[in-house]
SERO-4910 file (N, C-alpha, C, O; in steps of 0.05 Angstrom, whole numbers):
BEGIN
 pado doro    nc1    nc2    nc3   cac1   cac2   cac3    cc1    cc2    cc3    oc1    oc2    oc3
  Met    A    582    -60   -244    555    -52   -220    535    -66   -238    517    -54   -249
  Ser    A    540    -95   -241    524   -102   -259    493   -117   -239    495   -128   -217
  Thr    A    473   -114   -252    440   -126   -223    446   -156   -236    452   -167   -258
  Arg    A    439   -163   -207    431   -195   -199    400   -198   -196    388   -187   -178
  Leu    A    388   -214   -213    356   -215   -197    356   -251   -195    366   -267   -210
  Ala    A    342   -255   -173    337   -280   -167    305   -276   -164    296   -257   -152
  Asp    A    292   -295   -175    268   -301   -167    253   -324   -165    251   -335   -187
  Asn    A    242   -337   -146    228   -357   -136    212   -353   -128    206   -329   -123
  Pro    A    190   -379   -120    164   -377   -105    158   -367    -83    134   -363    -78
  Leu    A    184   -356    -59    183   -345    -40    192   -320    -42    176   -302    -35
  Leu    A    213   -314    -51    222   -286    -61    227   -274    -82    232   -289   -101
  Ile    A    229   -244    -88    247   -233   -113    266   -218    -94    261   -206    -73
  Val    A    294   -223   -108    316   -212   -103    327   -194   -129    332   -202   -152
  Val    A    332   -163   -116    346   -155   -137    366   -140   -122    359   -123   -105
  Glu    A    396   -148   -129    419   -138   -114    437   -130   -135    441   -140   -157
  Lys    A    451   -103   -122    474    -85   -143    493    -78   -124    488    -69   -102
  Arg    A    516    -82   -134    541    -60   -122    550    -32   -135    564    -29   -155
  Phe    A    540    -13   -120    549     15   -127    576     23   -116    577     39    -97
  Tyr    A    599     11   -126    631     23   -112    625     11    -87    626    -14    -85
  Thr    A    620     25    -67    633     13    -46    605      5    -30    607     -8     -9
  Asp    A    582     12    -39    558      1    -17    542    -21    -45    543    -18    -70
  Tyr    A    530    -42    -29    511    -60    -40    481    -64    -35    471    -75    -15
  Val    A    472    -57    -48    444    -57    -51    429    -71    -59    428    -77    -83
  Arg    A    411    -84    -37    387    -99    -42    360    -98    -37    352    -92    -14
  Leu    A    343   -104    -59    315   -110    -60    300   -135    -61    302   -152    -79
  Thr    A    280   -135    -36    275   -164    -33    246   -161    -26    239   -148     -6
  Val    A    226   -174    -47    201   -175    -44    186   -211    -35    186   -234    -44
  Asp    A    175   -198    -16    160   -229      3    140   -233     -9    121   -222      3
  Arg    A    133   -247    -30    115   -258    -40     82   -264    -22     58   -261    -26
  Ser    A     98   -275     -5     72   -279      9     57   -266     25     38   -276     37
  Lys    A     65   -240     28     58   -208     27     42   -200     14     19   -193     20
  Cys    A     53   -201    -11     41   -190    -44     14   -194    -38      4   -215    -29
  Ile    A      0   -166    -47    -28   -169    -43    -28   -160    -77    -53   -160    -80
  Phe    A    -21   -154    -97    -25   -152   -119    -39   -129   -127    -60   -126   -140
  Cys    A    -24   -114   -117    -40    -85   -119    -20    -75   -140      0    -88   -147
  Asp    A    -32    -39   -154    -12    -32   -171      5     -8   -155     10     13   -166
  Val    A     10    -11   -137     26     13   -130     54     14   -138     64     29   -155
  Cys    A     70     -8   -121     96    -14   -142    102     -6   -173    120      6   -183
  Met    A     74    -21   -184     80    -25   -212     70     10   -224     76     16   -247
  Lys    A     56     30   -208     59     58   -225     78     70   -209     85     91   -218
  Val    A     88     64   -188    105     91   -178    137     83   -189    154    100   -188
  Cys    A    142     54   -202    164     48   -208    177     68   -233    168     64   -255
  Pro    A    189     80   -231    209    105   -258    214     92   -277    209    100   -300
  Lys    A    225     71   -271    232     49   -303    212     31   -306    223     11   -314
  Asn    A    187     28   -304    166     16   -309    176    -16   -315    170    -29   -335
  Ala    A    199    -28   -285    206    -62   -283    192    -66   -272    198    -89   -268
  Ile    A    170    -62   -259    151    -90   -246    121    -93   -261    110    -76   -275
  Arg    A    115   -109   -256     91   -119   -269     77   -148   -263     91   -164   -250
  Leu    A     54   -156   -269     44   -175   -260     42   -192   -286     42   -184   -310
  Ala    A     40   -213   -279     40   -233   -292     31   -265   -291     37   -276   -270
  Arg    A     20   -277   -306      4   -313   -301     23   -327   -303     38   -327   -323
  Arg    A     27   -342   -281     46   -377   -278     31   -395   -302     10   -391   -315
  Glu    A     48   -411   -303     37   -437   -308      9   -443   -308     -7   -446   -326
  Asp    A      8   -445   -276    -15   -456   -268    -45   -439   -259    -65   -443   -246
  Gly    A    -30   -413   -278    -64   -390   -276    -64   -373   -255    -84   -358   -252
  Thr    A    -37   -371   -234    -32   -361   -211    -26   -333   -213    -24   -329   -237
  Leu    A    -22   -309   -199     -9   -289   -207      9   -285   -199      8   -291   -175
  Ala    A     32   -275   -205     57   -271   -197     71   -241   -204     72   -231   -226
  Leu    A     78   -232   -183     95   -207   -186    124   -213   -198    140   -229   -189
  Lys    A    129   -194   -223    153   -197   -240    166   -166   -233    154   -145   -232
  Ile    A    192   -172   -230    214   -151   -229    236   -156   -256    249   -176   -256
  Gly    A    238   -138   -277    256   -135   -292    280   -126   -294    280   -106   -280
  Glu    A    306   -129   -305    331   -118   -297    330    -90   -304    352    -78   -301
  Glu    A    309    -76   -312    308    -52   -318    310    -40   -288    326    -22   -284
  Cys    A    294    -52   -265    303    -41   -239    323    -30   -229    340    -46   -222
  Ser    A    331      2   -225    348     14   -213    354     11   -186    370     26   -175
  Leu    A    345     -4   -177    341      5   -136    342     24   -128    356     28   -107
  Cys    A    328     45   -141    314     73   -131    299     67   -108    309     82    -91
  Gly    A    279     52    -97    267     58    -78    253     61    -80    243     52    -59
  Ala    A    236     69    -92    207     92   -100    187     70    -91    171     76    -73
  Cys    A    189     39   -104    171     17    -91    159     12    -67    136      5    -63
  Glu    A    185     19    -44    188     13    -17    165     28      0    151     13     13
  Pro    A    160     50      0    151     63     22    122     58     27    112     52     48
  Leu    A    106     61     -1     85     63     -2     65     27    -12     41     22    -15
  Cys    A     85     13    -13     74    -22     -7     54    -24     16     63    -20     39
  Pro    A     25    -31     15     14    -25     31     16    -49     57     14    -49     81
  Ser    A     23    -72     35     30    -96     63     62   -100     73     68   -118     90
  Gly    A     83    -79     60    111    -90     69    119   -110     53    139   -121     62
  Ala    A    113   -117     38    125   -137     24    153   -127      8    170   -143     -1
  Ile    A    154   -105      6    187    -99     -4    207    -78     15    199    -59     28
  Val    A    230    -87     13    251    -84     35    272    -81     24    286    -98     15
  Leu    A    277    -55     25    311    -48     17    323    -43     31    315    -30     51
  Thr    A    354    -52     26    375    -60     56    403    -43     35    408    -50     12
  Val    A    416    -21     49    444    -25     38    463    -30     56    461    -22     79
  Asn    A    480    -43     49    503    -64     64    488    -71     88    490    -65    111
  Gly    A    474    -84     77    464   -105     99    441    -97    115    425   -114    124
  Lys    A    439    -69    120    416    -54    137    399    -43    118    403    -35     96
  Arg    A    378    -45    136    347    -27    120    353      9    128    353     22    148
  Leu    A    358     15     89    355     42     89    346     43     56    348     28     37
  Asn    A    336     66     62    324     80     34    332    100     32    323    116     48
  Thr    A    354    111     10    359    138     15    346    155      0    352    179      1
  Leu    A    325    143    -17    309    168    -30    283    171    -12    262    180    -22
  Val    A    284    163     20    264    168     36    282    189     56    273    209     67
  Ser    A    308    181     58    323    193     74    329    221     78    331    235     98
  Ser    A    332    227     45    344    244     33    321    271     32    326    294     27
  Gly    A    293    258     38    275    280     36    260    282     15    246    302      9
  Gly    A    265    253     -5    257    258    -35    235    240    -41    228    234    -64
  Phe    A    224    230    -18    202    212    -22    189    211      8    206    211     26
  Pro    A    158    211     17    149    215     39    143    189     51    145    169     36
  Leu    A    138    186     73    133    162     84     97    165     89     88    185    100
  Pro    A     81    145     80     61    144     94     58    148    121     75    142    137
  Leu    A     31    159    128     23    167    160     31    145    180     49    133    169
  Pro    A     29    137    197     24    117    217      6     95    213    -16    102    205
  Lys    A      9     69    216    -19     52    209    -44     64    220    -63     77    211
  Val    A    -35     52    252    -58     55    265    -53     62    295    -39     46    308
  Lys    A    -68     90    310    -69     91    334    -80     78    346    -96     65    334
  Ile    A    -79     74    380    -97     66    396    -96     71    421    -78     61    435
  Asp    A   -111     86    432   -105    100    460   -118     77    480   -141     74    485
  Ser    A    -98     66    489   -101     45    510   -118     52    533   -134     36    543
  Ser    A   -116     71    540   -127     83    568   -161     82    567   -176     84    586
  Arg    A   -169     77    533   -203     75    534   -207     48    534   -231     42    538
  Cys    A   -189     26    531   -191     -2    521   -206     -9    550   -201     -1    573
  Lys    A   -224    -24    542   -240    -48    573   -227    -67    568   -220    -73    545
  Gln    A   -221    -80    590   -207   -106    596   -221   -134    590   -211   -156    587
  Asp    A   -245   -126    588   -269   -157    571   -277   -147    554   -301   -151    550
  Cys    A   -258   -127    533   -270   -123    496   -247   -130    483   -223   -124    483
  Phe    A   -263   -146    469   -239   -163    449   -256   -160    419   -259   -179    405
  Lys    A   -268   -136    413   -281   -127    389   -264   -123    368   -271   -129    346
  Cys    A   -237   -111    371   -227    -99    353   -211   -129    337   -211   -133    313
  Phe    A   -203   -143    352   -188   -170    346   -205   -187    329   -202   -198    307
  Glu    A   -223   -185    344   -247   -202    331   -257   -193    297   -262   -209    279
  Ala    A   -257   -168    294   -263   -160    273   -241   -153    250   -245   -148    226
  Cys    A   -227   -155    260   -199   -159    244   -185   -176    224   -166   -191    230
  Pro    A   -199   -172    196   -193   -201    180   -172   -210    175   -174   -232    164
  Leu    A   -147   -201    180   -116   -207    170   -106   -217    196    -86   -230    196
  Gly    A   -118   -212    216   -102   -220    246    -76   -207    256    -58   -217    267
  Ala    A    -80   -175    247    -58   -158    246    -61   -148    283    -42   -137    294
  Leu    A    -80   -154    293    -83   -146    322    -73   -171    346    -82   -194    341
  Thr    A    -58   -168    367    -55   -184    383    -61   -164    415    -53   -142    420
  Ile    A    -77   -182    432    -79   -166    455    -65   -191    474    -67   -215    470
  Asp    A    -48   -175    503    -34   -193    520    -50   -191    544    -72   -181    548
  Gly    A    -35   -201    557    -47   -212    589    -49   -185    604    -58   -188    626
  Asn    A    -43   -161    598    -41   -136    613    -70   -113    592    -75    -90    596
  His    A    -82   -132    571   -103   -128    551    -94    -95    543   -109    -76    540
  Asn    A    -57   -100    540    -53    -77    512    -59    -92    485    -51   -115    482
  Val    A    -75    -77    466    -78    -83    445    -50    -68    426    -43    -44    427
  Lys    A    -35    -93    407    -18    -89    397    -18    -90    363    -31   -109    353
  Val    A     -9    -78    350    -12    -75    315      4    -99    307     12   -111    327
  Asp    A     10   -111    285     35   -119    269     28   -104    243      8   -105    228
  Asp    A     49    -90    243     53    -67    214     56    -86    192     53    -77    169
  Gly    A     61   -114    197     73   -132    177     41   -138    162     41   -142    137
  Lys    A     17   -139    176      2   -153    170    -19   -137    161    -34   -140    142
  Cys    A    -19   -118    177    -36    -90    176    -39    -74    150    -19    -65    139
  Leu    A    -63    -70    140    -79    -61    112    -86    -35    110    -90    -22     89
  Arg    A    -89    -28    140    -95      2    139   -132      1    140   -146     21    144
  Cys    A   -142    -30    134   -172    -24    132   -182    -16    163   -170    -22    184
  Pro    A   -206     -2    161   -213      2    189   -230    -14    204   -239     -5    225
  Trp    A   -234    -40    193   -255    -60    213   -250    -58    243   -268    -55    259
  Cys    A   -225    -59    250   -222    -49    283   -229    -26    293   -240    -25    316
  Glu    A   -225      1    276   -236     23    286   -263     30    289   -272     48    304
  Asp    A   -281      7    268   -308     12    273   -322     -9    284   -347    -10    283
  Ala    A   -306    -25    296   -320    -47    313   -316    -36    346   -332    -42    363
  Cys    A   -294    -19    353   -289    -11    373   -308      7    393   -306     32    390
  Pro    A   -329     -4    416   -346     14    424   -336     42    432   -348     63    430
  Glu    A   -308     35    443   -296     61    463   -281     85    446   -270    104    457
  Lys    A   -282     81    413   -273     97    397   -237    103    405   -225    124    405
  Ala    A   -229     81    410   -199     80    421   -178     78    393   -154     84    392
  Ile    A   -193     70    377   -172     67    354   -182     80    334   -206     82    326
  Arg    A   -158     90    322   -154    107    296   -142     96    273   -119     91    277
  Val    A   -150     88    248   -138     79    228   -131     98    207   -150    112    200
  Asn    A   -102    102    191   -107    131    176   -100    107    147    -86     87    143
  Pro    A   -115    120    137   -111    102    103    -95    107     87    -88    130     84
  Leu    A    -86     93     76    -55    109     46    -71    118     34    -65    142     31
  Phe    A    -96    113     21    -98    132     -2   -135    144      7   -147    125     17
  Glu    A   -148    163      5   -173    170     -4   -187    166    -26   -173    164    -46
  Gly    A   -211    163    -29   -218    160    -61   -246    143    -57   -258    144    -36
  Ser    A   -255    128    -80   -280    113    -79   -278     83    -97   -260     78   -113
  Ile    A   -294     71    -93   -293     50   -113   -318     35   -119   -328     23    -99
  Ser    A   -328     32   -138   -356     23   -157   -359      3   -172   -339     -4   -185
  Ile    A   -376     -8   -175   -378    -33   -188   -400    -32   -207   -421    -23   -198
  Asp    A   -400    -40   -231   -413    -35   -249   -431    -73   -246   -422    -92   -258
  Glu    A   -449    -74   -232   -465   -101   -236   -474   -103   -265   -483   -125   -269
  Ser    A   -475    -90   -281   -488    -97   -311   -471   -115   -321   -479   -132   -336
  Lys    A   -441   -113   -310   -421   -129   -323   -416   -151   -312   -411   -169   -328
  Cys    A   -416   -157   -288   -408   -174   -270   -421   -203   -287   -444   -206   -294
  Glu    A   -400   -223   -292   -411   -250   -289   -428   -267   -268   -424   -264   -244
  Glu    A   -442   -281   -275   -462   -290   -250   -441   -305   -238   -438   -301   -214
  Lys    A   -420   -330   -256   -408   -344   -238   -374   -339   -233   -355   -354   -232
  Cys    A   -379   -310   -231   -348   -303   -226   -351   -290   -198   -370   -277   -189
  Ser    A   -326   -296   -185   -323   -282   -161   -292   -281   -152   -279   -286   -131
  Ala    A   -287   -273   -175   -251   -260   -181   -246   -242   -153   -233   -250   -133
  Cys    A   -259   -220   -156   -254   -193   -141   -262   -205   -106   -247   -204    -87
  Val    A   -287   -214   -107   -280   -226    -75   -257   -241    -65   -250   -242    -42
  Glu    A   -244   -256    -87   -228   -276    -67   -204   -259    -76   -187   -263    -59
  Ile    A   -194   -243    -93   -168   -231    -88   -176   -207    -71   -154   -196    -67
  Cys    A   -193   -195    -60   -191   -176    -42   -176   -181    -15   -182   -200     -1
  Pro    A   -156   -166     -6   -139   -174     20   -157   -161     41   -148   -171     61
  Thr    A   -177   -144     48   -193   -135     63   -217   -140     62   -236   -125     66
  Lys    A   -218   -168     54   -255   -168     48   -278   -159     50   -299   -168     59
  Ala    A   -267   -130     37   -287   -108     26   -310   -119     11   -334   -113     15
  Ile    A   -301   -136     -8   -315   -142    -27   -329   -173    -21   -316   -193    -13
  Thr    A   -354   -173    -26   -372   -196    -16   -393   -205    -41   -402   -191    -59
  Lys    A   -398   -233    -38   -415   -240    -53   -441   -254    -44   -436   -274    -30
  Ser    A   -467   -248    -48   -489   -261    -28   -516   -260    -52   -529   -240    -58
  Gly    A   -517   -282    -59   -551   -285    -73   -539   -279   -108   -551   -271   -128
  Gly    A   -517   -284   -106   -501   -282   -136   -497   -253   -137   -482   -248   -156
  Lys    A   -505   -232   -124   -495   -213   -125   -470   -193   -113   -471   -185    -89
  Ile    A   -449   -187   -128   -430   -173   -112   -430   -146    -96   -440   -125   -106
  Asn    A   -419   -147    -70   -425   -125    -53   -403   -115    -47   -382   -128    -50
  Val    A   -403    -94    -38   -372    -77    -36   -381    -53    -18   -397    -35    -24
  Asn    A   -360    -57     16   -355    -40     31   -342    -25     32   -321    -30     44
  Pro    A   -347     13     18   -322     21     10   -312     30     32   -287     32     32
  Arg    A   -325     38     55   -304     43     75   -280     19     84   -259     26     94
  Cys    A   -283      0     80   -258    -14     87   -250    -26     60   -242    -49     57
  Cys    A   -254    -10     42   -229    -16     11   -211     -4     17   -215     15     32
  Ile    A   -186    -11     10   -162     13     18   -149     20    -16   -126     27    -21
  Leu    A   -167     17    -32   -162     26    -59   -143     18    -68   -130     37    -77
  Cys    A   -130     -7    -72   -103    -19    -72   -110    -31   -107    -91    -42   -119
  Asn    A   -140    -27   -124   -133    -41   -145   -127    -61   -147   -123    -64   -172
  Ala    A   -122    -82   -134   -127   -109   -138   -144   -124   -155   -137   -140   -172
  Cys    A   -178   -115   -145   -197   -122   -158   -193   -111   -194   -203   -124   -212
  Thr    A   -183    -95   -197   -190    -88   -218   -163    -94   -243   -159    -80   -262
  His    A   -152   -111   -238   -132   -112   -254   -149   -128   -284   -173   -133   -282
  Leu    A   -137   -132   -302   -158   -147   -327   -147   -174   -321   -157   -191   -335
  Asp    A   -128   -184   -301   -132   -218   -305   -143   -224   -282   -143   -248   -275
  Val    A   -155   -206   -267   -189   -218   -247   -200   -203   -256   -221   -215   -262
  Cys    A   -202   -183   -263   -241   -172   -272   -234   -168   -299   -215   -153   -303
  Arg    A   -247   -181   -322   -234   -183   -347   -263   -162   -366   -266   -155   -390
  Asn    A   -276   -159   -347   -296   -137   -362   -299   -112   -351   -320   -100   -349
  His    A   -274   -105   -343   -282    -74   -332   -304    -58   -310   -309    -35   -305
  Ala    A   -313    -87   -299   -337    -77   -284   -331    -58   -255   -350    -51   -240
  Ile    A   -307    -53   -249   -301    -40   -218   -280    -15   -231   -264    -14   -249
  Thr    A   -289      2   -215   -272     31   -218   -263     40   -193   -277     46   -174
  Val    A   -234     41   -193   -228     51   -165   -220     80   -174   -214     84   -197
  Asn    A   -221    104   -152   -218    130   -163   -204    137   -137   -216    135   -116
  Arg    A   -172    148   -136   -158    157   -125   -158    181   -126   -150    192   -146
  Arg    A   -167    197   -101   -159    229    -97   -130    244    -81   -120    266    -84
  Arg    A   -124    224    -67   -109    237    -38    -89    219    -25   -100    203    -10
  Ile    A    -64    219    -27    -52    199     -9    -40    213     17    -24    232     18
  Leu    A    -53    199     39    -39    209     62    -11    206     69     -2    183     70
  His    A      4    227     75     34    223     77     44    249     90     33    270     93
  Gly    A     73    239     98     93    262    106    101    279     95     87    288     77
  Glu    A    129    294    100    140    316     82    160    297     65    169    277     77
  Gly    A    166    301     43    181    298     23    181    303     -8    158    303    -18
  Phe    A    194    306    -19    187    326    -51    205    318    -59    226    317    -45
  Ser    A    206    305    -94    223    301   -115    203    302   -140    179    306   -144
  Ala    A    228    295   -156    213    290   -183    206    266   -185    185    263   -198
  Val    A    219    235   -172    207    211   -169    180    208   -150    163    190   -151
  Trp    A    179    230   -136    156    230   -118    129    243   -132    105    239   -127
  Ala    A    142    262   -156    123    274   -167    104    252   -191     80    251   -196
  Asn    A    126    237   -202    120    216   -218    103    194   -207     86    181   -220
  Ala    A    109    192   -182     86    171   -168     64    179   -167     45    162   -170
  Leu    A     59    203   -161     28    223   -157     17    215   -180      1    196   -183
  Glu    A     30    234   -200     16    230   -222      6    209   -240     -8    213   -260
  Lys    A     17    183   -230     10    151   -244    -11    136   -224    -30    122   -231
  Leu    A     -3    144   -190    -29    133   -173    -50    154   -171    -68    146   -156
  Leu    A    -55    183   -182    -78    195   -179    -82    209   -197   -101    223   -191
  Gly    A    -72    214   -224    -71    232   -236    -65    261   -236    -53    272   -218
  Gly    A    -75    275   -259    -60    302   -265    -73    321   -241    -57    331   -224
  Lys    A   -100    325   -240   -114    346   -219   -106    341   -191   -106    360   -175
  Pro    A    -98    316   -180    -93    311   -144    -61    314   -151    -49    309   -130
  Leu    A    -44    319   -170    -14    327   -171    -16    355   -164     -3    365   -145
  Thr    A    -36    373   -185    -31    399   -185    -39    406   -155    -24    419   -142
  Arg    A    -60    397   -146    -63    397   -111    -36    390    -99    -28    405    -81
  Glu    A    -21    370   -104     -6    365    -84     18    387    -85     25    398    -64
  Leu    A     31    395   -108     46    414   -127     46    433   -110     65    441    -97
  Asp    A     15    445   -110      5    477    -97     16    470    -64     33    484    -54
  Ala    A      6    450    -51      7    448    -26     40    447    -19     47    462     -1
  Glu    A     59    430    -31     85    428    -30     94    455    -33    112    464    -19
  Gly    A     82    470    -50     95    508    -66     92    513    -35    114    514    -23
  Tyr    A     69    517    -19     58    528      4     82    521     34     91    538     50
  Arg    A     87    496     34     95    493     51    125    490     55    137    486     76
  Arg    A    133    494     29    157    500     24    164    540     36    178    550     53
  Met    A    145    550     17    151    576     29    141    579     60    152    597     73
  Arg    A    127    567     68    115    577     97    145    562    111    148    569    134
  Lys    A    162    547    104    186    540    117    208    556    116    225    554    134
  Leu    A    209    571    100    228    597     90    222    615    103    240    629    112
  Val    A    198    619    109    187    646    122    197    647    148    207    667    157
  Glu    A    195    617    167    192    608    184    225    608    200    232    613    223
  Glu    A    239    600    177    275    600    182    278    635    183    291    645    201
  Ala    A    262    655    157    269    680    166    267    696    190    279    717    194
  Gly    A    251    685    208    242    690    223    223    716    219    221    734    235
  Leu    A    210    714    196    187    736    192    166    733    199    149    751    196
***
């Protein structure tokens, strides 16, 4: 049951055979946005960011990885894929131990105007396409849940579900005049620089924390505060650990209270009371 780890410029692959099952975790480096989500939710602390010899950032996974699958569901960019015997499967999720995020985007096509392309033009990631019948389609592999398209739609036909609710702030007194590292790494173009000043669009920030890494902002000028994760049903010790690391103690307490209420309500419904 030894773990095999392969790492190259395109992919990270972790493989292990568990008696009759062959489990494989793959990370597509081209999709990785250098957020901290997988690093924080990993119960084995097996994931980290490192600098390559050329100075660029790279995700690294150590042999401590147990292939539990906790890193996959919340990956904002869908860079992580877990398979069992060659088929897409996350037993942590399917067993109810880890919830899935809400669907990324909901589009009411009945509201769309035939001559309108504003959502397509606004998306900084090329995640939207419009076919010959003017049906708007979302590429989940590219969509990062930033609401540029929602805000651009004059018909209010688009609803984007964020992964996190929270806030971002920048202490300009700590910013270096010639530094624009946060602008360069921001995957949703929520951070810009104009006239030597760093500006952030908090609505389009997905709170991914890519900009807060010490390898990016060495002066601790950026603070991201996550207060809530929008998700479906599911709970386990692994999920509780993920919540605590992603949100902190108080939000975890609220989540535990909400989960307790959901379970009690389900028991009451099943009992027909």
